[in-house]
C-alpha positions as CSV (number, residue, x, y, z in Angstrom):
1,M,-66.3,98.9,-138.4
2,P,-67.1,95.0,-138.9
3,I,-67.1,93.4,-135.4
4,K,-64.4,90.3,-135.1
5,S,-65.7,86.8,-134.6
6,L,-67.5,86.8,-131.2
7,S,-65.0,85.0,-128.6
8,K,-66.7,86.1,-125.2
9,S,-69.3,87.7,-123.8
10,V,-68.7,90.3,-120.8
11,C,-72.0,90.8,-118.9
12,V,-72.1,94.6,-117.5
13,F,-74.0,95.4,-114.6
14,C,-74.6,99.1,-114.2
15,G,-77.1,102.4,-112.9
16,S,-80.5,103.2,-115.1
17,R,-79.5,106.7,-114.1
18,P,-76.3,108.2,-115.2
19,G,-74.7,109.4,-111.5
20,V,-73.7,112.8,-110.8
21,D,-70.3,112.4,-112.0
22,H,-69.3,112.5,-116.0
23,A,-66.5,110.0,-115.1
24,Y,-69.3,107.3,-114.9
25,T,-70.9,108.0,-118.2
26,A,-67.6,108.3,-120.0
27,D,-66.1,104.9,-118.1
28,A,-69.5,103.1,-119.5
29,E,-69.1,104.7,-123.2
30,A,-65.4,103.5,-123.0
31,L,-66.5,100.1,-121.8
32,G,-68.9,99.5,-124.8
33,T,-66.4,100.6,-127.7
34,G,-63.4,98.5,-125.8
35,I,-66.0,95.4,-125.9
36,A,-66.7,95.7,-129.6
37,A,-63.0,96.4,-130.2
38,H,-62.1,93.3,-128.8
39,G,-64.8,91.4,-131.0
40,W,-66.4,90.5,-127.3
41,R,-70.6,90.6,-127.2
42,L,-72.3,93.0,-124.5
43,V,-74.8,91.2,-122.4
44,Y,-76.7,93.6,-120.2
45,G,-80.3,94.7,-119.0
46,A,-81.5,96.2,-122.3
47,G,-82.1,99.8,-121.1
48,D,-81.5,102.7,-123.1
49,V,-81.3,105.2,-120.0
50,G,-78.3,105.7,-117.7
51,L,-75.0,104.1,-117.8
52,M,-77.3,100.9,-119.1
53,G,-77.9,103.4,-122.4
54,S,-74.4,104.6,-122.6
55,V,-72.5,101.7,-122.6
56,A,-74.7,100.0,-125.3
57,R,-74.9,103.1,-127.3
58,A,-71.2,102.9,-127.8
59,T,-70.9,99.0,-127.9
60,Q,-72.9,99.7,-131.0
61,K,-71.5,102.3,-132.3
62,A,-68.1,100.7,-132.2
63,G,-69.7,97.9,-134.2
64,G,-70.3,95.6,-131.2
65,D,-72.8,92.8,-130.9
66,T,-75.3,93.3,-127.7
67,F,-77.6,91.0,-126.0
68,G,-80.0,92.6,-123.9
69,V,-82.3,91.0,-121.4
70,I,-85.1,93.1,-119.8
71,P,-88.0,92.2,-117.4
72,A,-91.8,93.5,-119.0
73,H,-92.4,95.5,-115.9
74,L,-89.3,97.6,-117.0
75,V,-90.0,98.3,-120.6
76,A,-91.4,101.6,-120.5
77,W,-89.3,102.4,-117.0
78,E,-86.2,101.7,-118.5
79,V,-86.7,102.1,-121.9
80,G,-86.3,98.7,-123.4
81,K,-83.9,99.2,-126.4
82,T,-85.4,97.1,-129.3
83,D,-83.0,97.9,-131.7
84,L,-80.1,95.3,-130.2
85,N,-78.4,92.6,-132.0
86,R,-80.8,90.1,-129.5
87,Y,-83.2,91.7,-127.2
88,I,-85.5,89.2,-124.5
89,V,-88.0,90.2,-122.4
90,T,-88.5,88.2,-119.3
91,E,-91.1,87.6,-116.5
92,T,-88.9,88.3,-113.5
93,M,-86.1,90.2,-112.3
94,H,-84.6,86.7,-111.4
95,E,-85.0,85.5,-114.7
96,R,-83.1,88.7,-116.2
97,K,-80.4,87.9,-113.7
98,K,-80.1,84.4,-114.7
99,V,-80.4,85.1,-118.4
100,M,-77.7,87.6,-118.0
101,F,-75.3,85.7,-116.0
102,M,-76.1,82.5,-118.2
103,N,-75.0,84.1,-121.5
104,C,-71.5,85.6,-120.4
105,D,-67.9,84.5,-119.9
106,A,-67.1,87.7,-117.1
107,V,-69.3,89.9,-115.6
108,V,-68.0,93.9,-115.0
109,V,-69.8,95.9,-112.8
110,L,-69.9,99.8,-113.6
111,P,-71.4,102.2,-110.8
112,G,-74.9,101.7,-110.0
113,G,-77.4,101.7,-107.2
114,A,-79.7,98.8,-105.6
115,G,-80.3,96.8,-108.6
116,S,-76.6,96.5,-109.9
117,L,-75.9,95.7,-105.9
118,D,-78.7,92.9,-106.4
119,E,-77.1,91.5,-109.3
120,L,-73.1,91.5,-107.9
121,F,-74.4,90.1,-104.4
122,E,-76.3,87.1,-106.3
123,V,-73.4,86.4,-108.6
124,L,-71.0,86.8,-105.7
125,T,-73.1,84.4,-103.5
126,W,-73.4,82.1,-106.5
127,R,-69.9,82.2,-106.7
128,Q,-69.2,81.5,-103.2
129,L,-71.3,78.3,-103.0
130,G,-69.3,77.1,-106.0
131,L,-71.7,77.8,-108.9
132,H,-69.2,79.1,-110.9
133,E,-65.9,80.4,-111.8
134,K,-66.2,83.2,-113.8
135,P,-64.7,86.4,-113.0
136,V,-66.3,89.2,-111.5
137,Y,-64.6,93.1,-112.2
138,I,-65.7,95.9,-110.3
139,V,-64.7,99.2,-112.1
140,N,-64.4,101.5,-109.4
141,T,-64.3,104.8,-111.0
142,N,-63.4,108.1,-108.7
143,G,-63.5,105.7,-105.8
144,Y,-67.5,105.3,-106.3
145,W,-67.3,101.6,-104.9
146,D,-64.8,102.7,-102.0
147,P,-67.6,102.0,-99.1
148,L,-68.4,98.6,-101.0
149,K,-65.1,97.3,-100.6
150,E,-64.6,98.8,-97.4
151,L,-67.8,96.8,-96.3
152,M,-66.5,93.9,-97.8
153,N,-63.7,93.7,-95.7
154,H,-65.8,94.5,-92.8
155,V,-68.0,91.2,-93.3
156,T,-64.9,89.1,-93.8
157,S,-62.9,90.7,-90.5
158,Q,-66.2,89.9,-88.9
159,G,-66.6,86.5,-89.7
160,F,-69.6,86.5,-91.6
161,A,-67.6,84.8,-94.6
162,D,-64.6,83.8,-95.3
163,A,-61.7,85.9,-96.6
164,S,-61.8,84.1,-99.6
165,L,-64.5,85.9,-100.7
166,L,-62.8,88.9,-101.1
167,D,-60.5,86.9,-104.2
168,F,-63.7,86.5,-106.1
169,L,-63.7,90.5,-106.6
170,T,-61.2,91.9,-109.3
171,W,-61.0,96.0,-108.2
172,V,-60.1,98.0,-111.2
173,P,-60.1,101.6,-111.5
174,D,-61.6,102.4,-114.8
175,A,-62.5,101.3,-118.2
176,D,-59.4,100.9,-119.0
177,A,-57.6,98.8,-117.0
178,C,-61.1,97.0,-116.8
179,L,-60.2,95.7,-120.4
180,E,-57.0,95.2,-120.2
181,A,-57.7,92.4,-117.5
182,L,-60.6,91.3,-119.9
183,N,-58.2,91.0,-122.3
184,S,-56.0,89.3,-120.2
185,H,-58.0,86.5,-118.8
186,F,-59.6,85.6,-121.8
187,P,-57.3,83.2,-123.8
188,K,-56.3,84.1,-127.3
189,A,-58.0,82.8,-130.3
190,G,-56.1,80.1,-132.2
């Protein structure tokens, strides 16, 4: 299946492990397939393990464009996926996040661990500081991110952030809803 002309890039933050619920992998695969079907480019952490590998392989299988960014110290650990359309090795984690973010039009967060939370909170903080206006979608597969949503509500209710912080995150229940939201957000070509 040939890819459509590239219009937008979607940065996906997600786990380097698959997690215990098979729905996490199913959503990663559905998201990757949908990114390719819409003619968008996948920007992600360049790993070939866990949900990272699942989203990338699904994007590739559907004929999509892939852009991976990985720090040198994680190439072996996350099994750097060198068969991407674009594969960049950075020196640091911070540089990785910056390159990924600068090369996307929207951010999607699938289930993940500390690294995914680090990535999310960096882009959320940048948004809070007015450094960007890119949308951030949280894919809450089977309620995985419910505790995070509760924490964000607690942070604002306790006065450590303005309630507007909550408006910077769009919560969706699954990959299909995320793709629909992205499609609605991105302007239609010509």
